[in-house]
C-alpha positions in Angstrom: 5.1 -2.5 53.8 6.7 -0.1 51.4 7.4 3.3 52.8 5.8 4.8 49.6 2.5 2.9 50.4 2.5 3.6 54.1 -0.3 5.8 55.5 1.0 8.9 57.0 -2.2 10.0 58.7 -2.1 10.6 62.4 0.8 9.4 64.5 2.8 6.2 63.8 2.8 3.0 65.7 6.1 1.4 66.7 5.7 -1.2 64.0 5.1 1.4 61.3 8.2 3.3 62.3 10.3 0.1 62.4 9.1 -0.9 59.0 9.7 2.6 57.6 13.3 2.9 59.0 14.2 -0.7 58.6 14.8 -1.4 62.4 13.4 -3.9 64.8 10.4 -2.6 66.9 12.3 -3.0 70.1 15.0 -0.7 68.7 12.4 1.9 68.0 11.1 1.7 71.6 14.7 2.1 72.9 15.2 5.1 70.6 12.0 6.7 71.9 13.1 6.2 75.5 16.5 7.7 74.7 15.0 10.8 73.1 15.4 10.2 69.4 11.7 10.8 69.1 11.1 13.6 71.6 7.3 13.8 71.1 6.6 10.1 71.4 3.8 9.4 73.9 1.8 6.5 75.4 -1.7 6.3 73.8 -4.7 5.6 75.9 -4.3 6.1 79.6 -0.5 6.2 79.6 -0.1 3.0 81.5 3.1 1.0 81.2 1.5 -1.4 78.7 -0.2 1.4 76.6 0.9 1.5 73.0 3.5 4.0 72.0 2.8 6.6 69.3 5.4 8.6 67.5 4.5 11.7 65.4 5.6 11.4 61.8 7.4 14.8 62.1 9.7 13.2 64.7 10.4 10.3 62.3 11.1 12.7 59.4 13.4 14.8 61.6 15.3 11.8 62.8 15.7 10.5 59.2 16.9 13.9 57.9 19.7 13.9 60.6 21.1 10.5 59.6 24.3 10.6 57.5 23.9 9.3 53.9 26.1 6.6 52.5 28.4 7.9 49.8 28.4 6.1 46.5 
């Protein structure tokens, strides 16, 4: 899904963030555990298999901190 067509309502799923940043979903999970998305949380009852949600503000902050390739 194109980032320009992606819905930005509510918090993002791991798949949405992976598609947006161009990473594998497992990479996004690892990044969330390591603190790259400090406000990530488990939806539902917070059990180990509950889906992870990441606020778009965390994704935007992460992306803004990444170095840009020079041309």
